[in-house]
DOTORVO-709343 format. One record per residue: residue number from 1; x, y, z of N, C-alpha, C in turn. Coordinates in steps of 0.02 Angstrom, whole numbers. Atoms other than C-alpha are relative to their C-alpha. Last residue first. Example, Ala and Ser with C-alpha at 12.3 -4.5 7.8 and 13.67 -1.06 7.14 Angstrom:
[node 2; [-42; -59; -3]; [684; -53; 357]; [-39; 55; 37]]
[node 1; [45; -59; 0]; [615; -225; 390]; [45; 60; 0]]
//
This chain:
[node 170; [25; 6; -51]; [1669; -1568; 3844]; [-2; -85; 34]]
[node 169; [10; 54; -6]; [1763; -1502; 3725]; [-17; -26; 74]]
[node 168; [-27; 50; -31]; [1795; -1319; 3711]; [-42; -67; 15]]
[node 167; [28; 17; -58]; [1769; -1233; 3553]; [13; -49; 79]]
[node 166; [97; -9; -6]; [1902; -1185; 3557]; [-28; -38; -47]]
[node 165; [56; 33; -69]; [2050; -1272; 3607]; [-60; 20; 3]]
[node 164; [-6; 94; -20]; [2171; -1238; 3458]; [-45; -41; 27]]
[node 163; [17; 46; 71]; [2114; -1061; 3406]; [9; -59; 11]]
[node 162; [69; 1; 7]; [2120; -1007; 3593]; [-13; -35; -74]]
[node 161; [5; 73; -3]; [2305; -1088; 3616]; [-88; 26; -8]]
[node 160; [6; 34; 74]; [2351; -883; 3592]; [-5; -53; -14]]
[node 159; [60; -48; 29]; [2258; -827; 3735]; [13; -8; -73]]
[node 158; [82; 57; 8]; [2351; -976; 3848]; [-36; 27; -63]]
[node 157; [-9; 74; 12]; [2527; -881; 3796]; [-59; -62; -1]]
[node 156; [34; -2; 33]; [2480; -707; 3840]; [-21; -53; -36]]
[node 155; [82; 3; -41]; [2544; -714; 4010]; [-41; 5; -64]]
[node 154; [22; 60; -33]; [2721; -785; 3934]; [-72; 22; 40]]
[node 153; [72; 43; 39]; [2732; -644; 3794]; [-19; -60; 32]]
[node 152; [65; -24; 22]; [2813; -509; 3880]; [-58; -38; -34]]
[node 151; [45; 10; -76]; [2933; -645; 4006]; [-41; 61; -41]]
[node 150; [11; 43; -41]; [3004; -728; 3844]; [-34; 0; 65]]
[node 149; [-31; -16; -49]; [2988; -608; 3711]; [7; -57; 48]]
[node 148; [57; 8; -46]; [2936; -710; 3560]; [28; 41; 57]]
[node 147; [-20; -28; -65]; [3037; -680; 3400]; [-73; -12; 41]]
[node 146; [14; -50; -4]; [3001; -804; 3247]; [-6; 33; 62]]
[node 145; [-33; -61; -37]; [3150; -870; 3186]; [-73; 63; -4]]
[node 144; [-19; -3; -45]; [3099; -1068; 3173]; [18; 83; 32]]
[node 143; [42; 28; -53]; [2974; -1066; 3037]; [27; 12; 69]]
[node 142; [83; -45; -17]; [3071; -933; 2922]; [-47; -27; 60]]
[node 141; [-17; -40; -37]; [3240; -1040; 2938]; [-55; 42; 20]]
[node 140; [-14; 36; -72]; [3145; -1198; 2888]; [11; 58; 54]]
[node 139; [56; 12; -24]; [3083; -1102; 2741]; [-12; -18; 68]]
[node 138; [41; -73; -34]; [3246; -1020; 2696]; [-69; -11; 25]]
[node 137; [-37; -17; -57]; [3303; -1206; 2676]; [-30; 57; 32]]
[node 136; [23; 47; -45]; [3174; -1273; 2558]; [43; 37; 69]]
[node 135; [80; -13; -48]; [3189; -1088; 2473]; [-18; -70; 59]]
[node 134; [13; -76; -30]; [3384; -1122; 2431]; [-65; -4; 37]]
[node 133; [-55; 7; -59]; [3346; -1313; 2393]; [22; 57; 19]]
[node 132; [45; 48; -41]; [3222; -1249; 2258]; [26; -32; 61]]
[node 131; [31; -78; -24]; [3347; -1113; 2183]; [-65; -20; 33]]
[node 130; [-14; 2; -91]; [3491; -1237; 2194]; [-62; 48; 7]]
[node 129; [-22; 33; -30]; [3516; -1193; 1992]; [3; 2; 73]]
[node 128; [-50; -32; -49]; [3377; -1060; 1942]; [46; -47; 24]]
[node 127; [-21; 33; -31]; [3266; -1127; 1793]; [65; 32; 68]]
[node 126; [14; 67; 3]; [3196; -1054; 1654]; [-13; -24; 80]]
[node 125; [-44; 26; 38]; [3216; -851; 1683]; [-32; -91; 27]]
[node 124; [-42; -43; 65]; [3099; -730; 1719]; [48; -36; -20]]
[node 123; [38; -100; -6]; [2933; -795; 1786]; [39; 38; -35]]
[node 122; [32; -42; 55]; [2989; -994; 1726]; [-21; 72; 2]]
[node 121; [-18; 16; 67]; [3050; -1068; 1889]; [-59; 23; -48]]
[node 120; [55; 66; 22]; [3022; -969; 2026]; [2; -21; -63]]
[node 119; [-46; 79; 36]; [3182; -852; 2052]; [-42; -45; -15]]
[node 118; [-33; -30; 54]; [3060; -686; 2068]; [63; -59; -35]]
[node 117; [25; 18; 64]; [2979; -777; 2180]; [12; 48; -48]]
[node 116; [12; 70; 51]; [3128; -814; 2268]; [-46; -14; -15]]
[node 115; [-65; 30; 51]; [3177; -634; 2286]; [-38; -83; -18]]
[node 114; [-11; -39; 76]; [3020; -580; 2347]; [38; -29; -48]]
[node 113; [77; 27; 47]; [3015; -705; 2492]; [-27; 32; -67]]
[node 112; [-6; 61; 39]; [3187; -648; 2527]; [-43; -32; -31]]
[node 111; [-28; 0; 41]; [3120; -478; 2562]; [31; -45; -36]]
[node 110; [36; -45; 66]; [2982; -509; 2645]; [63; -2; -53]]
[node 109; [50; 68; 5]; [3081; -648; 2779]; [-24; 45; -62]]
[node 108; [-46; 62; 36]; [3211; -501; 2792]; [-39; -41; -23]]
[node 107; [-37; -28; 61]; [3078; -362; 2837]; [39; -39; -58]]
[node 106; [79; -6; 30]; [2966; -474; 2969]; [49; 32; -66]]
[node 105; [35; 82; 20]; [3128; -524; 3057]; [-39; -7; -43]]
[node 104; [-56; 22; 51]; [3203; -335; 3049]; [-14; -79; -19]]
[node 103; [8; -34; 52]; [3029; -281; 3126]; [55; -19; -52]]
[node 102; [74; 37; 12]; [3018; -423; 3263]; [17; 25; -71]]
[node 101; [-10; 70; 4]; [3212; -378; 3315]; [-66; -33; -48]]
[node 100; [-34; 14; 57]; [3172; -210; 3305]; [6; -63; -25]]
[node 99; [38; -69; 65]; [3022; -200; 3408]; [60; -20; -53]]
[node 98; [50; 58; 24]; [3088; -340; 3544]; [-17; 28; -83]]
[node 97; [69; 35; -60]; [3259; -250; 3576]; [-31; -29; -38]]
[node 96; [39; -19; 33]; [3430; -283; 3492]; [-61; 5; 40]]
[node 95; [-33; -74; 1]; [3580; -344; 3580]; [-61; 62; -13]]
[node 94; [-40; -13; -73]; [3517; -513; 3654]; [8; 75; -23]]
[node 93; [66; -2; -31]; [3397; -552; 3480]; [30; 36; 66]]
[node 92; [18; -66; 21]; [3565; -517; 3384]; [-65; 17; 63]]
[node 91; [-33; -61; 0]; [3653; -657; 3478]; [-39; 88; -18]]
[node 90; [5; -9; -74]; [3514; -765; 3476]; [12; 57; 22]]
[node 89; [74; -54; -12]; [3490; -742; 3272]; [-15; 12; 97]]
[node 88; [-22; -72; 24]; [3710; -791; 3270]; [-92; 40; 18]]
[node 87; [-50; -47; -61]; [3663; -941; 3396]; [17; 68; -26]]
[node 86; [55; -24; -75]; [3503; -993; 3264]; [45; 25; 62]]
[node 85; [34; -60; -10]; [3608; -963; 3112]; [-46; 4; 68]]
[node 84; [-55; -60; 10]; [3751; -1079; 3125]; [-51; 52; 5]]
[node 83; [-43; -17; -43]; [3655; -1229; 3181]; [36; 45; -8]]
[node 82; [44; -40; -83]; [3503; -1182; 3087]; [70; 0; 56]]
[node 81; [18; -60; -2]; [3618; -1214; 2922]; [-33; 32; 61]]
[node 80; [-62; -21; -14]; [3688; -1392; 2972]; [-9; 87; -11]]
[node 79; [-21; -1; -66]; [3487; -1420; 2986]; [73; 21; 13]]
[node 78; [25; -29; -43]; [3446; -1364; 2841]; [30; 0; 66]]
[node 77; [-36; -56; 19]; [3585; -1464; 2741]; [-34; 60; 53]]
[node 76; [-63; 4; -54]; [3528; -1613; 2824]; [21; 47; -19]]
[node 75; [33; -4; -84]; [3337; -1569; 2768]; [59; 11; 30]]
[node 74; [41; -51; 0]; [3398; -1540; 2564]; [-12; -3; 104]]
[node 73; [-69; -58; 23]; [3496; -1681; 2568]; [-13; 55; 21]]
[node 72; [-59; 40; -61]; [3349; -1795; 2621]; [43; 31; 31]]
[node 71; [36; -61; -79]; [3234; -1661; 2504]; [52; -37; 57]]
[node 70; [-13; -81; 1]; [3363; -1710; 2350]; [-27; 23; 79]]
[node 69; [-59; -20; -21]; [3356; -1895; 2395]; [33; 60; 9]]
[node 68; [-20; -2; -68]; [3191; -1906; 2394]; [74; 5; 31]]
[node 67; [31; -44; -69]; [3191; -1829; 2238]; [0; 11; 60]]
[node 66; [63; 15; -10]; [3331; -1919; 2155]; [-57; 41; 28]]
[node 65; [21; -6; -64]; [3497; -1864; 2135]; [-71; -10; -29]]
[node 64; [-7; 63; -27]; [3614; -1883; 2004]; [-45; -21; 61]]
[node 63; [-11; 55; 30]; [3606; -1704; 1945]; [13; -54; 24]]
[node 62; [-61; -9; -6]; [3521; -1577; 2024]; [24; -63; -7]]
[node 61; [-51; 61; 13]; [3353; -1541; 1958]; [54; 15; 24]]
[node 60; [-80; -31; 7]; [3222; -1456; 2053]; [39; -49; -21]]
[node 59; [-17; -12; 59]; [3048; -1490; 2024]; [73; 20; -31]]
[node 58; [35; 75; 16]; [3008; -1603; 2200]; [28; 34; -89]]
[node 57; [-50; 51; -31]; [3088; -1436; 2303]; [-5; -73; -63]]
[node 56; [-31; -32; 7]; [2958; -1331; 2220]; [72; -43; 5]]
[node 55; [-22; -25; 88]; [2848; -1409; 2247]; [42; 4; -20]]
[node 54; [-8; 62; 23]; [2881; -1440; 2428]; [4; -25; -63]]
[node 53; [-73; 35; -14]; [2927; -1284; 2461]; [4; -58; -4]]
[node 52; [-50; -34; 55]; [2765; -1220; 2388]; [77; -13; 1]]
[node 51; [-4; 31; 70]; [2675; -1337; 2502]; [35; 6; -52]]
[node 50; [14; 73; 10]; [2735; -1260; 2654]; [12; -45; -82]]
[node 49; [-61; 11; 38]; [2721; -1086; 2585]; [47; -64; 7]]
[node 48; [4; -5; 69]; [2549; -1084; 2624]; [66; 1; -42]]
[node 47; [33; 76; 31]; [2557; -1166; 2786]; [-30; 39; -92]]
[node 46; [-22; 83; 0]; [2673; -1052; 2847]; [-21; -43; -49]]
[node 45; [-68; 14; 69]; [2611; -900; 2787]; [19; -39; -11]]
[node 44; [30; -9; 72]; [2433; -925; 2886]; [72; -14; -53]]
[node 43; [6; 81; 18]; [2549; -971; 3034]; [-27; -20; -76]]
[node 42; [-49; 32; 12]; [2616; -785; 3014]; [3; -89; -4]]
[node 41; [-21; -1; 43]; [2465; -733; 2992]; [46; -14; 11]]
[node 40; [34; 37; 27]; [2399; -805; 3155]; [11; 5; -71]]
[node 39; [-2; 70; 20]; [2538; -747; 3237]; [-27; -44; -41]]
[node 38; [-70; 30; 24]; [2530; -576; 3203]; [9; -79; -11]]
[node 37; [-2; 1; 68]; [2336; -579; 3232]; [54; -11; -25]]
[node 36; [38; 59; 34]; [2358; -645; 3400]; [-16; 6; -71]]
[node 35; [-60; 50; 12]; [2499; -514; 3449]; [-40; -62; -26]]
[node 34; [-56; -26; 54]; [2375; -364; 3379]; [51; -81; -5]]
[node 33; [11; 31; 60]; [2246; -467; 3501]; [39; 41; -75]]
[node 32; [10; 54; -17]; [2327; -446; 3649]; [-35; -27; -59]]
[node 31; [-93; 33; 7]; [2386; -268; 3626]; [-4; -112; -19]]
[node 30; [-48; 6; 47]; [2216; -238; 3613]; [53; -6; -23]]
[node 29; [46; 55; 30]; [2169; -312; 3763]; [13; 13; -80]]
[node 28; [-7; 49; 17]; [2288; -246; 3873]; [-17; -44; -49]]
[node 27; [-20; -17; 36]; [2218; -89; 3934]; [54; -29; -45]]
[node 26; [43; -84; 25]; [2200; -133; 4111]; [44; 2; -68]]
[node 25; [-8; -56; -36]; [2308; -312; 4142]; [-35; 38; -34]]
[node 24; [-1; -27; 54]; [2245; -484; 4059]; [25; 80; 43]]
[node 23; [-7; -66; -38]; [2262; -642; 4136]; [15; 55; -44]]
[node 22; [-53; -13; -8]; [2187; -770; 4011]; [13; 50; 54]]
[node 21; [-68; 50; 25]; [2064; -853; 3940]; [63; 12; 35]]
[node 20; [41; 55; 0]; [1899; -747; 4030]; [35; -70; -8]]
[node 19; [-15; 24; -59]; [2010; -612; 4051]; [-18; -63; 21]]
[node 18; [-63; 22; 6]; [2001; -571; 3874]; [19; -54; 43]]
[node 17; [10; 79; 69]; [1820; -527; 3877]; [51; -51; 11]]
[node 16; [31; 51; -50]; [1880; -403; 4043]; [-29; -47; -44]]
[node 15; [-49; 48; -34]; [2006; -339; 3915]; [-20; -41; 74]]
[node 14; [-37; 42; 19]; [1897; -301; 3800]; [40; -34; 44]]
[node 13; [28; 55; 21]; [1775; -216; 3897]; [32; -54; -18]]
[node 12; [62; -7; 42]; [1878; -106; 3970]; [-27; -79; -40]]
[node 11; [17; 50; 80]; [1981; -120; 4100]; [-66; 13; -10]]
[node 10; [-44; -40; 57]; [2037; 64; 4217]; [-20; -79; -66]]
[node 9; [19; -51; 23]; [1878; 37; 4350]; [48; -3; -72]]
[node 8; [76; 14; 50]; [1925; -155; 4367]; [-18; 55; -24]]
[node 7; [15; -30; -16]; [2120; -109; 4420]; [-90; -17; -35]]
[node 6; [60; -27; 17]; [2221; -235; 4373]; [-62; 29; 27]]
[node 5; [59; 58; -22]; [2370; -257; 4474]; [-40; 45; -29]]
[node 4; [48; -37; 14]; [2537; -182; 4399]; [-73; -39; 21]]
[node 3; [52; 0; 62]; [2670; -283; 4421]; [-61; 24; 26]]
[node 2; [56; -57; 1]; [2842; -241; 4526]; [-41; 2; -49]]
[node 1; [50; -8; 56]; [2970; -379; 4534]; [-75; 42; 7]]
//
């Protein structure tokens, strides 16, 4: 396997600055920052959506189930759904390019969020049966279908942990 070595004269100031945290090849600085921004936005979206998921599930009425039972059954249903979806997702990921996978995942997630936004209680209709349960399951799928190329993103992994571990503890 041939890897391009970093020529100091080709490296930009951004490349050299990011080289403090992880190995960055010449002209990869901007791409690394875009990857960081992408993951940051996905995490922010997830942390905004997760409380909505809990709230929507708590106001969902399913005959004969308490809110705690509904959450337990929804989590079980989500795990069964993931058993089917993850192998399908892996098969799709193996067949399409990384760019198409990321774009497709983002588009499907955005369309699904738009549909769920329209289905929220009181916006268009008073209450759609099982919409809270469906949203609960969708958020679980959303949280695990974040594509990352196993080889291409491996060098960037330490760089992506900067927000978690910065500033360094002495």
